[in-house]
TORTI-693210 format. One record per residue (C-alpha): residue in one letter; y, z, x; residue number from 1. Coordinates in pm, 1 decimal. Example, Ala and Ser with C-alpha at 12.3 -4.5 7.8 and 13.67 -1.06 7.14 Angstrom:
vexmi bavo=A | py=-450.0 | pz=780.0 | px=1230.0 | loba=1 $
vexmi bavo=S | py=-106.0 | pz=714.0 | px=1367.0 | loba=2 $
//
This chain:
vexmi bavo=M | py=-5.7 | pz=17.3 | px=-6.2 | loba=1 $
vexmi bavo=G | py=329.1 | pz=-95.1 | px=147.1 | loba=2 $
vexmi bavo=A | py=489.4 | pz=289.5 | px=125.8 | loba=3 $
vexmi bavo=A | py=212.1 | pz=399.6 | px=359.4 | loba=4 $
vexmi bavo=L | py=365.1 | pz=283.1 | px=707.9 | loba=5 $
vexmi bavo=R | py=83.8 | pz=299.1 | px=998.4 | loba=6 $
vexmi bavo=L | py=172.3 | pz=253.0 | px=1359.7 | loba=7 $
vexmi bavo=S | py=-155.8 | pz=50.1 | px=1409.9 | loba=8 $
vexmi bavo=Y | py=50.7 | pz=-225.6 | px=1173.8 | loba=9 $
vexmi bavo=F | py=287.4 | pz=-299.0 | px=1452.9 | loba=10 $
vexmi bavo=V | py=13.8 | pz=-425.4 | px=1660.2 | loba=11 $
vexmi bavo=Q | py=-105.5 | pz=-691.9 | px=1463.5 | loba=12 $
vexmi bavo=P | py=149.2 | pz=-984.4 | px=1518.1 | loba=13 $
vexmi bavo=L | py=-20.4 | pz=-1173.3 | px=1202.0 | loba=14 $
vexmi bavo=R | py=79.4 | pz=-879.8 | px=962.0 | loba=15 $
vexmi bavo=V | py=420.7 | pz=-838.7 | px=1143.8 | loba=16 $
vexmi bavo=V | py=549.2 | pz=-1192.3 | px=1111.6 | loba=17 $
vexmi bavo=S | py=443.2 | pz=-1207.9 | px=757.8 | loba=18 $
vexmi bavo=I | py=641.9 | pz=-899.5 | px=651.3 | loba=19 $
vexmi bavo=L | py=944.7 | pz=-987.1 | px=808.0 | loba=20 $
vexmi bavo=C | py=943.6 | pz=-1366.8 | px=687.5 | loba=21 $
vexmi bavo=F | py=840.3 | pz=-1256.6 | px=357.9 | loba=22 $
vexmi bavo=Y | py=1032.2 | pz=-948.0 | px=295.9 | loba=23 $
vexmi bavo=G | py=1333.1 | pz=-1014.9 | px=502.6 | loba=24 $
vexmi bavo=A | py=1404.7 | pz=-1385.0 | px=389.0 | loba=25 $
vexmi bavo=G | py=1264.4 | pz=-1303.6 | px=35.7 | loba=26 $
vexmi bavo=V | py=1527.4 | pz=-1058.7 | px=-44.3 | loba=27 $
vexmi bavo=V | py=1788.5 | pz=-1238.1 | px=92.0 | loba=28 $
vexmi bavo=L | py=1697.8 | pz=-1533.5 | px=-109.6 | loba=29 $
vexmi bavo=I | py=1698.9 | pz=-1371.1 | px=-423.1 | loba=30 $
vexmi bavo=R | py=2020.7 | pz=-1207.6 | px=-376.8 | loba=31 $
vexmi bavo=E | py=2193.9 | pz=-1548.0 | px=-316.9 | loba=32 $
vexmi bavo=I | py=2030.8 | pz=-1693.0 | px=-591.1 | loba=33 $
vexmi bavo=A | py=2135.4 | pz=-1427.8 | px=-828.7 | loba=34 $
vexmi bavo=H | py=2484.0 | pz=-1467.0 | px=-670.2 | loba=35 $
vexmi bavo=R | py=2477.2 | pz=-1850.0 | px=-740.4 | loba=36 $
vexmi bavo=L | py=2373.0 | pz=-1791.0 | px=-1109.0 | loba=37 $
vexmi bavo=R | py=2608.0 | pz=-1532.1 | px=-1156.7 | loba=38 $
vexmi bavo=A | py=2315.8 | pz=-1297.3 | px=-1271.5 | loba=39 $
vexmi bavo=N | py=2380.5 | pz=-950.3 | px=-1402.0 | loba=40 $
vexmi bavo=G | py=2143.9 | pz=-644.2 | px=-1311.3 | loba=41 $
vexmi bavo=W | py=1880.2 | pz=-744.2 | px=-1543.5 | loba=42 $
vexmi bavo=G | py=1890.0 | pz=-1119.4 | px=-1420.0 | loba=43 $
vexmi bavo=L | py=1823.9 | pz=-972.2 | px=-1052.9 | loba=44 $
vexmi bavo=V | py=1524.7 | pz=-766.2 | px=-1233.0 | loba=45 $
vexmi bavo=L | py=1368.3 | pz=-1072.3 | px=-1368.7 | loba=46 $
vexmi bavo=L | py=1401.0 | pz=-1251.1 | px=-1013.6 | loba=47 $
vexmi bavo=G | py=1222.1 | pz=-935.3 | px=-899.5 | loba=48 $
vexmi bavo=V | py=948.0 | pz=-967.8 | px=-1093.0 | loba=49 $
vexmi bavo=A | py=911.7 | pz=-1341.8 | px=-998.9 | loba=50 $
vexmi bavo=Y | py=927.3 | pz=-1234.5 | px=-623.9 | loba=51 $
vexmi bavo=A | py=651.8 | pz=-975.4 | px=-680.4 | loba=52 $
vexmi bavo=L | py=441.2 | pz=-1212.4 | px=-875.7 | loba=53 $
vexmi bavo=I | py=472.4 | pz=-1478.9 | px=-577.5 | loba=54 $
vexmi bavo=E | py=353.1 | pz=-1206.2 | px=-343.6 | loba=55 $
vexmi bavo=E | py=82.9 | pz=-1050.1 | px=-508.4 | loba=56 $
vexmi bavo=G | py=-57.6 | pz=-1288.7 | px=-787.1 | loba=57 $
vexmi bavo=L | py=-29.8 | pz=-1608.2 | px=-579.1 | loba=58 $
vexmi bavo=A | py=-29.0 | pz=-1503.3 | px=-212.3 | loba=59 $
vexmi bavo=L | py=-213.4 | pz=-1180.6 | px=-177.4 | loba=60 $
vexmi bavo=Q | py=-365.5 | pz=-1222.6 | px=-499.0 | loba=61 $
vexmi bavo=T | py=-416.6 | pz=-862.6 | px=-591.3 | loba=62 $
vexmi bavo=I | py=-345.2 | pz=-918.7 | px=-951.9 | loba=63 $
vexmi bavo=F | py=-670.8 | pz=-1129.3 | px=-986.1 | loba=64 $
vexmi bavo=N | py=-916.8 | pz=-976.5 | px=-721.2 | loba=65 $
vexmi bavo=P | py=-1137.4 | pz=-728.4 | px=-865.6 | loba=66 $
vexmi bavo=E | py=-1126.9 | pz=-572.5 | px=-509.2 | loba=67 $
vexmi bavo=G | py=-867.2 | pz=-389.9 | px=-393.5 | loba=68 $
vexmi bavo=M | py=-679.0 | pz=-418.1 | px=-25.0 | loba=69 $
vexmi bavo=D | py=-934.6 | pz=-235.9 | px=147.9 | loba=70 $
vexmi bavo=G | py=-1207.9 | pz=-341.9 | px=-111.2 | loba=71 $
vexmi bavo=E | py=-1198.4 | pz=-60.7 | px=-367.9 | loba=72 $
vexmi bavo=T | py=-1238.8 | pz=-126.7 | px=-713.8 | loba=73 $
vexmi bavo=V | py=-927.3 | pz=-143.4 | px=-928.4 | loba=74 $
vexmi bavo=Y | py=-890.0 | pz=42.4 | px=-1260.2 | loba=75 $
vexmi bavo=G | py=-754.9 | pz=-132.5 | px=-1521.7 | loba=76 $
vexmi bavo=R | py=-891.8 | pz=-518.2 | px=-1565.2 | loba=77 $
vexmi bavo=A | py=-972.5 | pz=-721.6 | px=-1856.1 | loba=78 $
vexmi bavo=A | py=-986.5 | pz=-1098.2 | px=-1887.2 | loba=79 $
vexmi bavo=G | py=-980.1 | pz=-1176.0 | px=-1484.4 | loba=80 $
vexmi bavo=V | py=-660.0 | pz=-1018.8 | px=-1457.5 | loba=81 $
vexmi bavo=N | py=-580.0 | pz=-639.3 | px=-1312.5 | loba=82 $
vexmi bavo=W | py=-328.2 | pz=-562.4 | px=-1568.9 | loba=83 $
vexmi bavo=F | py=-233.5 | pz=-186.3 | px=-1497.5 | loba=84 $
vexmi bavo=W | py=-205.4 | pz=-278.1 | px=-1115.8 | loba=85 $
vexmi bavo=A | py=28.0 | pz=-634.3 | px=-1221.8 | loba=86 $
vexmi bavo=V | py=292.1 | pz=-368.2 | px=-1388.5 | loba=87 $
vexmi bavo=L | py=292.8 | pz=-123.7 | px=-1123.1 | loba=88 $
vexmi bavo=V | py=328.6 | pz=-371.4 | px=-803.0 | loba=89 $
vexmi bavo=C | py=552.7 | pz=-556.0 | px=-1021.4 | loba=90 $
vexmi bavo=G | py=762.4 | pz=-232.3 | px=-1086.2 | loba=91 $
vexmi bavo=Y | py=751.5 | pz=-126.4 | px=-713.7 | loba=92 $
vexmi bavo=H | py=873.4 | pz=-474.6 | px=-586.2 | loba=93 $
vexmi bavo=V | py=1127.8 | pz=-484.6 | px=-819.5 | loba=94 $
vexmi bavo=V | py=1281.6 | pz=-136.3 | px=-730.3 | loba=95 $
vexmi bavo=W | py=1178.9 | pz=-72.0 | px=-370.2 | loba=96 $
vexmi bavo=S | py=1141.5 | pz=-437.0 | px=-233.8 | loba=97 $
vexmi bavo=V | py=1479.0 | pz=-575.4 | px=-407.9 | loba=98 $
vexmi bavo=L | py=1707.5 | pz=-358.4 | px=-586.2 | loba=99 $
vexmi bavo=I | py=1732.8 | pz=-94.2 | px=-352.8 | loba=100 $
vexmi bavo=P | py=1770.6 | pz=-287.8 | px=-8.8 | loba=101 $
vexmi bavo=I | py=2041.3 | pz=-499.0 | px=-192.5 | loba=102 $
vexmi bavo=G | py=2193.3 | pz=-219.9 | px=-324.5 | loba=103 $
vexmi bavo=V | py=2210.1 | pz=-20.6 | px=-8.7 | loba=104 $
vexmi bavo=V | py=2352.1 | pz=-335.3 | px=199.2 | loba=105 $
vexmi bavo=H | py=2644.9 | pz=-392.3 | px=-99.8 | loba=106 $
vexmi bavo=I | py=2712.4 | pz=-4.7 | px=-55.6 | loba=107 $
vexmi bavo=L | py=2745.7 | pz=-69.7 | px=332.6 | loba=108 $
vexmi bavo=F | py=2922.8 | pz=-352.7 | px=305.8 | loba=109 $
vexmi bavo=P | py=3139.1 | pz=-361.8 | px=-16.2 | loba=110 $
vexmi bavo=R | py=3346.0 | pz=-651.5 | px=92.1 | loba=111 $
vexmi bavo=E | py=3096.8 | pz=-861.7 | px=145.4 | loba=112 $
vexmi bavo=S | py=2898.6 | pz=-770.2 | px=-192.0 | loba=113 $
vexmi bavo=R | py=3086.1 | pz=-1039.6 | px=-417.2 | loba=114 $
vexmi bavo=S | py=3075.2 | pz=-1339.7 | px=-176.0 | loba=115 $
vexmi bavo=P | py=2760.2 | pz=-1568.4 | px=-31.8 | loba=116 $
vexmi bavo=W | py=2577.6 | pz=-1454.1 | px=243.6 | loba=117 $
vexmi bavo=L | py=2428.1 | pz=-1772.2 | px=317.3 | loba=118 $
vexmi bavo=S | py=2561.1 | pz=-2133.8 | px=349.0 | loba=119 $
vexmi bavo=R | py=2381.9 | pz=-2419.5 | px=202.4 | loba=120 $
vexmi bavo=R | py=2214.1 | pz=-2502.8 | px=506.2 | loba=121 $
vexmi bavo=M | py=2106.5 | pz=-2170.1 | px=554.8 | loba=122 $
vexmi bavo=L | py=1985.0 | pz=-2116.6 | px=214.0 | loba=123 $
vexmi bavo=W | py=1729.8 | pz=-2386.5 | px=313.9 | loba=124 $
vexmi bavo=V | py=1640.4 | pz=-2240.5 | px=624.2 | loba=125 $
vexmi bavo=F | py=1569.8 | pz=-1894.9 | px=489.7 | loba=126 $
vexmi bavo=G | py=1363.3 | pz=-2104.1 | px=210.0 | loba=127 $
vexmi bavo=G | py=1170.9 | pz=-2204.8 | px=463.0 | loba=128 $
vexmi bavo=V | py=1085.3 | pz=-1888.6 | px=666.3 | loba=129 $
vexmi bavo=F | py=1016.9 | pz=-1730.8 | px=305.7 | loba=130 $
vexmi bavo=A | py=742.8 | pz=-2027.9 | px=244.9 | loba=131 $
vexmi bavo=L | py=607.2 | pz=-1909.2 | px=580.5 | loba=132 $
vexmi bavo=G | py=581.2 | pz=-1572.4 | px=502.7 | loba=133 $
vexmi bavo=T | py=418.7 | pz=-1672.2 | px=153.2 | loba=134 $
vexmi bavo=A | py=168.0 | pz=-1913.0 | px=361.5 | loba=135 $
vexmi bavo=L | py=83.9 | pz=-1636.5 | px=608.2 | loba=136 $
vexmi bavo=F | py=41.6 | pz=-1352.7 | px=327.1 | loba=137 $
vexmi bavo=A | py=-189.8 | pz=-1608.8 | px=153.5 | loba=138 $
vexmi bavo=L | py=-349.6 | pz=-1643.4 | px=511.2 | loba=139 $
vexmi bavo=I | py=-421.4 | pz=-1300.3 | px=518.3 | loba=140 $
vexmi bavo=S | py=-568.7 | pz=-1297.2 | px=198.8 | loba=141 $
vexmi bavo=L | py=-828.7 | pz=-1588.2 | px=232.6 | loba=142 $
vexmi bavo=L | py=-939.5 | pz=-1389.3 | px=561.2 | loba=143 $
vexmi bavo=R | py=-1001.9 | pz=-1039.7 | px=415.2 | loba=144 $
vexmi bavo=S | py=-1195.3 | pz=-1170.4 | px=105.9 | loba=145 $
vexmi bavo=D | py=-1398.4 | pz=-1406.2 | px=-47.1 | loba=146 $
vexmi bavo=F | py=-1189.5 | pz=-1425.8 | px=-369.7 | loba=147 $
vexmi bavo=R | py=-1032.7 | pz=-1750.8 | px=-455.3 | loba=148 $
vexmi bavo=L | py=-789.7 | pz=-1828.4 | px=-730.7 | loba=149 $
vexmi bavo=S | py=-867.2 | pz=-2068.7 | px=-986.5 | loba=150 $
vexmi bavo=V | py=-626.6 | pz=-2364.2 | px=-1082.3 | loba=151 $
vexmi bavo=V | py=-551.4 | pz=-2209.5 | px=-1427.2 | loba=152 $
vexmi bavo=E | py=-428.4 | pz=-1885.6 | px=-1247.3 | loba=153 $
vexmi bavo=I | py=-207.7 | pz=-2062.8 | px=-1000.3 | loba=154 $
vexmi bavo=G | py=-57.8 | pz=-2260.2 | px=-1289.9 | loba=155 $
vexmi bavo=A | py=-9.6 | pz=-1940.7 | px=-1500.8 | loba=156 $
vexmi bavo=V | py=175.0 | pz=-1765.2 | px=-1220.4 | loba=157 $
vexmi bavo=L | py=387.9 | pz=-2079.3 | px=-1135.6 | loba=158 $
vexmi bavo=A | py=452.6 | pz=-2115.3 | px=-1493.4 | loba=159 $
vexmi bavo=I | py=573.6 | pz=-1739.6 | px=-1548.7 | loba=160 $
vexmi bavo=V | py=765.9 | pz=-1748.2 | px=-1234.0 | loba=161 $
vexmi bavo=G | py=947.2 | pz=-2060.7 | px=-1370.9 | loba=162 $
vexmi bavo=L | py=1021.2 | pz=-1860.1 | px=-1703.4 | loba=163 $
vexmi bavo=L | py=1136.7 | pz=-1570.5 | px=-1502.2 | loba=164 $
vexmi bavo=T | py=1386.0 | pz=-1776.3 | px=-1343.2 | loba=165 $
vexmi bavo=W | py=1501.8 | pz=-1964.8 | px=-1611.6 | loba=166 $
vexmi bavo=A | py=1560.5 | pz=-1645.4 | px=-1808.6 | loba=167 $
vexmi bavo=A | py=1751.3 | pz=-1499.2 | px=-1504.6 | loba=168 $
vexmi bavo=S | py=2008.1 | pz=-1766.3 | px=-1526.3 | loba=169 $
vexmi bavo=R | py=2081.8 | pz=-1672.1 | px=-1874.1 | loba=170 $
vexmi bavo=C | py=2174.7 | pz=-1332.0 | px=-1796.2 | loba=171 $
vexmi bavo=Q | py=2497.0 | pz=-1369.0 | px=-1695.8 | loba=172 $
vexmi bavo=A | py=2747.1 | pz=-1128.0 | px=-1533.7 | loba=173 $
vexmi bavo=R | py=3021.2 | pz=-1016.2 | px=-1748.2 | loba=174 $
vexmi bavo=D | py=3337.1 | pz=-771.7 | px=-1694.8 | loba=175 $
vexmi bavo=T | py=3225.6 | pz=-459.1 | px=-1899.3 | loba=176 $
vexmi bavo=P | py=3498.1 | pz=-189.8 | px=-1919.0 | loba=177 $
vexmi bavo=C | py=3321.5 | pz=156.5 | px=-1783.8 | loba=178 $
vexmi bavo=V | py=3371.8 | pz=433.7 | px=-2064.8 | loba=179 $
vexmi bavo=P | py=3506.8 | pz=735.0 | px=-1881.3 | loba=180 $
vexmi bavo=K | py=3235.1 | pz=1052.0 | px=-1936.5 | loba=181 $
vexmi bavo=R | py=3139.7 | pz=1268.0 | px=-1727.1 | loba=182 $
vexmi bavo=L | py=2891.9 | pz=1205.4 | px=-1461.1 | loba=183 $
vexmi bavo=P | py=2600.6 | pz=1385.4 | px=-1300.3 | loba=184 $
vexmi bavo=G | py=2637.9 | pz=1521.1 | px=-973.0 | loba=185 $
vexmi bavo=T | py=2474.7 | pz=1316.3 | px=-681.6 | loba=186 $
vexmi bavo=L | py=2234.6 | pz=1546.6 | px=-625.0 | loba=187 $
vexmi bavo=R | py=2113.9 | pz=1491.1 | px=-977.8 | loba=188 $
vexmi bavo=A | py=2119.3 | pz=1121.0 | px=-924.0 | loba=189 $
vexmi bavo=G | py=1884.8 | pz=1180.1 | px=-606.7 | loba=190 $
vexmi bavo=W | py=1635.0 | pz=1420.8 | px=-796.0 | loba=191 $
vexmi bavo=T | py=1606.2 | pz=1160.7 | px=-1076.7 | loba=192 $
vexmi bavo=G | py=1529.1 | pz=879.4 | px=-851.1 | loba=193 $
vexmi bavo=L | py=1282.0 | pz=1127.8 | px=-656.3 | loba=194 $
vexmi bavo=G | py=1118.2 | pz=1230.3 | px=-994.2 | loba=195 $
vexmi bavo=F | py=1067.2 | pz=875.3 | px=-1122.4 | loba=196 $
vexmi bavo=G | py=945.0 | pz=779.5 | px=-804.0 | loba=197 $
vexmi bavo=L | py=681.1 | pz=1019.5 | px=-776.4 | loba=198 $
vexmi bavo=V | py=560.0 | pz=927.1 | px=-1117.1 | loba=199 $
vexmi bavo=W | py=538.8 | pz=579.6 | px=-1036.9 | loba=200 $
vexmi bavo=F | py=306.9 | pz=651.0 | px=-754.8 | loba=201 $
vexmi bavo=V | py=94.9 | pz=918.1 | px=-939.4 | loba=202 $
vexmi bavo=F | py=69.0 | pz=559.8 | px=-1157.9 | loba=203 $
vexmi bavo=H | py=-42.0 | pz=389.3 | px=-823.8 | loba=204 $
vexmi bavo=L | py=-310.4 | pz=642.6 | px=-772.1 | loba=205 $
vexmi bavo=M | py=-460.9 | pz=615.1 | px=-1105.0 | loba=206 $
vexmi bavo=A | py=-477.0 | pz=228.6 | px=-1057.0 | loba=207 $
vexmi bavo=F | py=-749.3 | pz=312.5 | px=-796.6 | loba=208 $
vexmi bavo=I | py=-902.1 | pz=655.1 | px=-921.2 | loba=209 $
vexmi bavo=G | py=-919.3 | pz=564.7 | px=-1286.4 | loba=210 $
vexmi bavo=S | py=-976.0 | pz=822.0 | px=-1571.5 | loba=211 $
vexmi bavo=G | py=-1185.8 | pz=844.7 | px=-1894.6 | loba=212 $
vexmi bavo=I | py=-868.7 | pz=687.9 | px=-2075.2 | loba=213 $
vexmi bavo=S | py=-830.2 | pz=312.3 | px=-2158.8 | loba=214 $
vexmi bavo=F | py=-605.7 | pz=159.2 | px=-1915.1 | loba=215 $
vexmi bavo=V | py=-381.4 | pz=17.9 | px=-2193.6 | loba=216 $
vexmi bavo=W | py=-269.4 | pz=394.5 | px=-2234.8 | loba=217 $
vexmi bavo=W | py=-169.4 | pz=373.4 | px=-1870.7 | loba=218 $
vexmi bavo=V | py=-11.9 | pz=63.0 | px=-1882.6 | loba=219 $
vexmi bavo=L | py=212.5 | pz=187.4 | px=-2190.9 | loba=220 $
vexmi bavo=A | py=297.1 | pz=516.2 | px=-1998.9 | loba=221 $
vexmi bavo=A | py=393.4 | pz=309.3 | px=-1711.7 | loba=222 $
vexmi bavo=V | py=602.4 | pz=89.0 | px=-1914.5 | loba=223 $
vexmi bavo=L | py=787.0 | pz=345.5 | px=-2106.1 | loba=224 $
vexmi bavo=T | py=836.1 | pz=521.8 | px=-1758.5 | loba=225 $
vexmi bavo=A | py=1040.1 | pz=212.9 | px=-1660.3 | loba=226 $
vexmi bavo=V | py=1233.1 | pz=170.3 | px=-1954.7 | loba=227 $
vexmi bavo=A | py=1330.5 | pz=547.4 | px=-1952.1 | loba=228 $
vexmi bavo=A | py=1472.2 | pz=500.3 | px=-1601.2 | loba=229 $
vexmi bavo=A | py=1646.5 | pz=190.2 | px=-1662.1 | loba=230 $
vexmi bavo=A | py=1801.7 | pz=323.8 | px=-1971.4 | loba=231 $
vexmi bavo=I | py=1931.2 | pz=630.1 | px=-1763.5 | loba=232 $
vexmi bavo=V | py=2055.8 | pz=394.8 | px=-1481.9 | loba=233 $
vexmi bavo=N | py=2246.6 | pz=171.3 | px=-1716.2 | loba=234 $
vexmi bavo=R | py=2397.1 | pz=470.5 | px=-1901.8 | loba=235 $
vexmi bavo=W | py=2497.6 | pz=593.4 | px=-1572.3 | loba=236 $
vexmi bavo=M | py=2665.4 | pz=236.8 | px=-1480.7 | loba=237 $
vexmi bavo=R | py=2823.9 | pz=241.5 | px=-1783.1 | loba=238 $
vexmi bavo=R | py=2999.5 | pz=565.1 | px=-1726.4 | loba=239 $
vexmi bavo=G | py=3118.1 | pz=418.0 | px=-1381.6 | loba=240 $
vexmi bavo=W | py=2873.6 | pz=597.0 | px=-1153.3 | loba=241 $
vexmi bavo=T | py=3012.9 | pz=568.9 | px=-772.8 | loba=242 $
vexmi bavo=A | py=2826.6 | pz=407.6 | px=-503.1 | loba=243 $
vexmi bavo=R | py=2751.0 | pz=787.2 | px=-379.1 | loba=244 $
vexmi bavo=H | py=2542.5 | pz=802.5 | px=-697.3 | loba=245 $
vexmi bavo=R | py=2360.2 | pz=472.3 | px=-644.8 | loba=246 $
vexmi bavo=L | py=2275.2 | pz=597.7 | px=-279.7 | loba=247 $
vexmi bavo=A | py=2191.2 | pz=928.1 | px=-379.0 | loba=248 $
vexmi bavo=A | py=1922.4 | pz=759.0 | px=-664.3 | loba=249 $
vexmi bavo=S | py=1817.6 | pz=532.2 | px=-401.3 | loba=250 $
vexmi bavo=F | py=1737.0 | pz=771.0 | px=-136.3 | loba=251 $
vexmi bavo=G | py=1538.2 | pz=999.2 | px=-417.1 | loba=252 $
vexmi bavo=A | py=1296.7 | pz=682.1 | px=-459.6 | loba=253 $
vexmi bavo=V | py=1269.2 | pz=579.8 | px=-97.9 | loba=254 $
vexmi bavo=L | py=1202.7 | pz=958.4 | px=-37.5 | loba=255 $
vexmi bavo=A | py=910.2 | pz=927.2 | px=-300.9 | loba=256 $
vexmi bavo=A | py=748.5 | pz=634.8 | px=-125.9 | loba=257 $
vexmi bavo=G | py=789.8 | pz=776.1 | px=213.9 | loba=258 $
vexmi bavo=L | py=594.5 | pz=1114.9 | px=59.1 | loba=259 $
vexmi bavo=F | py=331.3 | pz=893.7 | px=-77.6 | loba=260 $
vexmi bavo=G | py=289.1 | pz=702.2 | px=218.3 | loba=261 $
vexmi bavo=L | py=230.3 | pz=1037.6 | px=398.5 | loba=262 $
vexmi bavo=L | py=-28.0 | pz=1158.0 | px=125.1 | loba=263 $
vexmi bavo=L | py=-213.3 | pz=863.3 | px=192.3 | loba=264 $
vexmi bavo=V | py=-206.2 | pz=840.7 | px=579.1 | loba=265 $
vexmi bavo=S | py=-283.9 | pz=1219.3 | px=561.8 | loba=266 $
vexmi bavo=L | py=-593.2 | pz=1107.0 | px=397.8 | loba=267 $
vexmi bavo=G | py=-726.8 | pz=928.7 | px=682.7 | loba=268 $
vexmi bavo=D | py=-829.8 | pz=1028.7 | px=1017.8 | loba=269 $
vexmi bavo=Q | py=-563.4 | pz=905.8 | px=1234.3 | loba=270 $
vexmi bavo=L | py=-314.0 | pz=1158.4 | px=1344.1 | loba=271 $
vexmi bavo=V | py=-104.9 | pz=935.1 | px=1481.1 | loba=272 $
vexmi bavo=D | py=-18.8 | pz=762.2 | px=1136.8 | loba=273 $
vexmi bavo=V | py=67.3 | pz=1078.1 | px=995.9 | loba=274 $
vexmi bavo=V | py=290.4 | pz=1159.1 | px=1301.2 | loba=275 $
vexmi bavo=F | py=448.6 | pz=772.0 | px=1272.7 | loba=276 $
vexmi bavo=E | py=523.9 | pz=871.8 | px=875.5 | loba=277 $
vexmi bavo=V | py=671.7 | pz=1202.7 | px=941.9 | loba=278 $
vexmi bavo=I | py=903.8 | pz=1036.8 | px=1199.1 | loba=279 $
vexmi bavo=V | py=977.2 | pz=773.6 | px=921.9 | loba=280 $
vexmi bavo=I | py=1072.7 | pz=1010.7 | px=668.2 | loba=281 $
vexmi bavo=G | py=1311.0 | pz=1202.7 | px=885.5 | loba=282 $
vexmi bavo=G | py=1443.6 | pz=863.8 | px=980.2 | loba=283 $
vexmi bavo=L | py=1511.8 | pz=799.2 | px=612.5 | loba=284 $
vexmi bavo=V | py=1682.0 | pz=1166.7 | px=545.8 | loba=285 $
vexmi bavo=A | py=1931.6 | pz=1114.0 | px=857.6 | loba=286 $
vexmi bavo=G | py=1979.0 | pz=746.1 | px=702.7 | loba=287 $
vexmi bavo=Y | py=2101.7 | pz=866.2 | px=409.5 | loba=288 $
vexmi bavo=F | py=2368.1 | pz=1127.1 | px=555.3 | loba=289 $
vexmi bavo=W | py=2480.1 | pz=898.9 | px=762.3 | loba=290 $
vexmi bavo=T | py=2539.3 | pz=636.7 | px=532.3 | loba=291 $
vexmi bavo=R | py=2682.5 | pz=865.7 | px=282.6 | loba=292 $
vexmi bavo=R | py=2941.5 | pz=963.3 | px=555.5 | loba=293 $
vexmi bavo=R | py=3031.0 | pz=608.9 | px=548.1 | loba=294 $
vexmi bavo=T | py=3065.8 | pz=564.5 | px=182.5 | loba=295 $
vexmi bavo=S | py=3373.8 | pz=606.3 | px=-51.5 | loba=296 $
vexmi bavo=P | py=3346.1 | pz=894.1 | px=-290.9 | loba=297 $
vexmi bavo=T | py=3467.0 | pz=647.1 | px=-546.1 | loba=298 $
//
């Protein structure tokens, strides 16, 4: 899982290059596409879902493969689709792979947040790098598993990605006046991000542990959790929440990912991975306070 960083990953050239190409170029591309489409936050979310489907549906194939990345059985499978995992992994990429990185960069560089980052030529260059990352992820999937996507599955994912991109283009950004109301403190925003993040990663565990309850109920619970988080964020945005509120909420969610990763590596027998994860969490905390000092309180 993406939340669990292991030191051994950095000595695997194929994994490192694929991650840099797919995540690095992919997130910048999504930001540029959203900017050129004049998409609002919901448009960015839809593009994030399309991005997740390209990775997990077409490249790594985890949405369809009956076995997880480490050969484990995936809970919540029906009609050839890992439904519970599909919801969870799409939610993960929308928030942790797309919204938070873009949001934090906008906080650090507010002057550049309303302008394009790439020229038309560089847009094609980043598109090529992203395509390379996708191809490398697909190669990793082919090497680790005998599972192969069918033509129907490939076509279905491409069609959904196209529909999501079209829907994102219809979500136009508008200048909506904020309603000045009392905002929660930044501490509360951080705890909210941490709480929703931890709940989401508990769902991740259930996707592989399973339970006696039908996966349909777990899917419903995950969707309702996402809706609740979106409703809270939307309400705070309408009240004019500040950059520090956004930063605190993002930090809470990222810290949840770090703690979940620490749990996963602790279940293994590699002490070096545990130490590395602790160092990463320490870096996240230090990075948060450093960024907070650079962020305007308004």
